[in-house]
N, C-alpha and C positions, 0 to 999 in steps of 0.2 A: 342600237341607240334609241332612247326614248323619243316618241313623236312630239310630246309636249311636256314642259316643266311648269308646274304651278307653285304658288308660294303661300304659306300659312304664316301670317305676320300678326298673330293674335296677341291680346293682352296677356301678361303673366297671370297665373291663377284664374284663367278664364276658359279652361277646357281645350287648350291647343293640343295637348297630348291625347286627350280623349278623341278629338276629331281625327288626329293622325291614325289612331288605331281602328277607328270605325271605317275610315276610308281604306285602310289596309285590308279590310275584309273583301274588297273588290279585287279580284285576281288581276285586273288590268293596272292596278296602282302599286307603285313602290312608295313607301312613306318613310320619312327620316325621323330620328330623334332630333334634339336640338342641334342645329347645323351652323357651321361658320363659313360656308362657301361664299356668302356675301363678304365676309372679312377677307378672304383670299382675293376677291375681285377689287376690293377697296385698296388693299396693299399693292396690288398690281397697278392700279390707277395712280397711286402715289409715285411708284417707281417710274412709270411712263411719263408722268408730269414733270418729274425732276431730273430725268436723265439728260445729260448734255448731248449724248449721242443721238437720241431721238429728236431733241430740239434742233440739232444741226441739219436735219433732213427736211424734205418738203412736208409741210404741216398737214395738208390734206391727205397725202399718201400715208403718213404715220397714223393719223386719226382713223383712216379706213382699216389699217392693219390692226390697230388696237381694238377697234370695234369687233372685227372678226375674231381676234384673240379671245375676247371676253365671252362671246357666244359659244365659240368652240370649246373653251375651257369649261363653261357651265355644262354643256351637253356631254363633253368628253369625260367629265368626272363621273357622271351617272352611267355612261356607256361602260365604264370599268366596273360597275357595281351591279347593274340590273339589265335585264332584257325586256322589262315590262314596258307597256305603251306609254304610261303616264307616271310622272313623278310629282309628289307633293312634298316640297322642302319646307321645313319649319325653322323660322328664325324671326324674332320680333323686329329685327333690324331691316327686313326687306322693305317695309312700308316707307321708312324714311329715305330709302334709296330708290323709290319708285322711278323717278326721272332718269336716274343713271341706268337702271335696268331697261327702261323703255328705249333708251338710246341704242343699246346693242341687241335688244330682244323686244321689238315693238309690241305694244298693247299687252303687257304681262298681266296674267290673271292672279290677283291677290285676294286672300280671304282674311278677314279680321274678326275674331270673336271678341265681343266686349262683355262686360259684366258690371253690375251695380258696384261702384267703387267702394261702398261701405262693406260689401261682402268680400271684395278683394283685400281690403286692409284688414278686415277681421280674419281672413284666412292667413295673412302674414303673421298676425299676432298669435293665432292658434299654433302656427308652426313654431314660433319662438317659445311658447309655453310648453310644447311637446318636447322640446330639445334643450331643456335647461342644463343638461349634462355636457353640452357643447358650447364653446366660446367662439362666437362669430365676430367678436370685436365691436358689438353694438353697445353693450353696457360696460360701465366701469364702476364697480361697487365703491371704490375708495372716493371717487369724485362725484358719485351719485348721477353719473351720466346715463340718461335713458333708462332710469330705474323704474319709471312708471309707464303705464299704458299710454297716457297723454303724451309723454316725451317720445316714446317709441313711435307713436303715430306720426309725429312731426318728422322723425327720422325717415320713416317709410315714404312720406310724402315728398321728400327732397332727394332721395337716393335711388340708385338702381335696386331692383328692376322696375318698380312701379312709377316712381316719380319721373324718371327719364322717359319712359314710354308715354306717359300722359302728356308731357311736353311735346314729344314728337307727334302725337295724335292731334294736339291742338294746331300745330303747324300744318299738318295735312288738311285739316278743316279749312284753315285760312287760305290754302292754295287750291281748294276744291278738288282734292285728290280722291275723295270718296265717291265722286261720280263714276270712278273706274274700279273701285275696290268693293268687294262684296262684304257688307257688314251683317254679322249674325249675333244674336244674343245667346250667351251661354245658357241662360234660363230657358230659352226656347229649344235649344238642343236637348236639354234634359226632359222637357215636357212634351215636345212634339218632334221627336228625333227623326223619323223618316221624312216628315214634311220639310224639316230643316235641311236634311241632306239632299232632298230633291232640289232645293234652291241652289245648293252647291253644284250639283250636276248640270242644272240648267245654265248657271252662270259660266261654268267651265266649258259648256257646249259639248259634253260627252254623254253617252247613254246612261240612263239611270240604273241603279242597282238596288235590290232589296236587301236590307241589312238585318242583322240579328242583334238584339239589344239585351238579351238575358244570358248571353254567353260570349263575352267580349274577350278575346285573347290579346294579351299584351305582346305586340310585335316590336315596339321600340324600347330599347334597353339603354338606360343612362345611369351613371354613377353619380348620385346626387351629392355625395360627400365632396366630390371634386368641384361640382358646380356651385357649391356654397349656399349661403343663407337664402331660404325661401324655395330652394329647389326640391320639388316633390313630384316626380314624374311617374309614380305608380298609380295605375288606374284600377277602379273596381271592375269586376267582370260582369256586373249587372247594372244597367242604367236605372237610376231612381231619381225622383224629384229631390231637389236640395232644400234642406231646412234652413231658412234664413235666420241666423242667430247673431247678426252684427250688433243689435242693441245689447244683448247679454254680454258679448265679448268686449265691445268698445265703450258702451255707455251712450246714452242719448246725446249728451253734450258733444261728444266726439263725432257721432254720426251727423249731427246738425252742422258741425264744423266742416266735414267733408262735403256735404251738399252745398254749403255756402261757398266754399273755396272753388268748387268745380261746377258751378251752376250751368256753365256752357256745356259741360258733358251731359248732364241730366236733360238739358233741353234738346241738344242735338241728337242724342240717341234715344230720346223719348222714354226716359225712365221716370216713373212716378215717385214722388217724395212725400 
């Protein structure tokens, strides 16, 4: 059974898959593709909370039993998969569930990669333009729904996966959750990879490991067609600085709109505008 389980709750389009595959170079780590173990625990919580049978018994006893069930379920899942010392599970929903996880697995270690929102939204728009042969239900040509970049940006800002995650992040800020979560910038991971990963190891309190950045093997496999719009979990095998092209993709007026709409994000995470 793994000794410790850690959580990758990064922004979409911000290098979460890259981080998983880099950490997977360390032989002590088992890394997951997009996971829904958090979903299993939330469904179990709903069943526990609504069951008349559990309600009819001593509350403290039942709470203790459910707490043990959650932790044993989390560790038992990976006990059936790997014999490695550490697990890094990836799901952007872990962050919003921090308090729940802390209840049954105290002081969980969570990592969140962030990225300039202009680049994230530009990445979504480039994904749309690369996949015009697929209908994701975003545009309707007859009604002119989301037929322009401006309208699609509004859609991205209000829907999964980006809009929802930004809302959850704002809530985490208001509750001071980031005192316990390691925040990393995607831009730093690309520019200073080993230094950034050293911060990960120090935060997780496990021995550092020297990584390779010019031959990155993809260990996590996902069927992006199943995961839907915006899913792109194929990584490059060589780490390179990213060219910022959000102005060309979205236009200055849209980039300014993003900065104005999320001024708290740029201030809190110290992004220059």
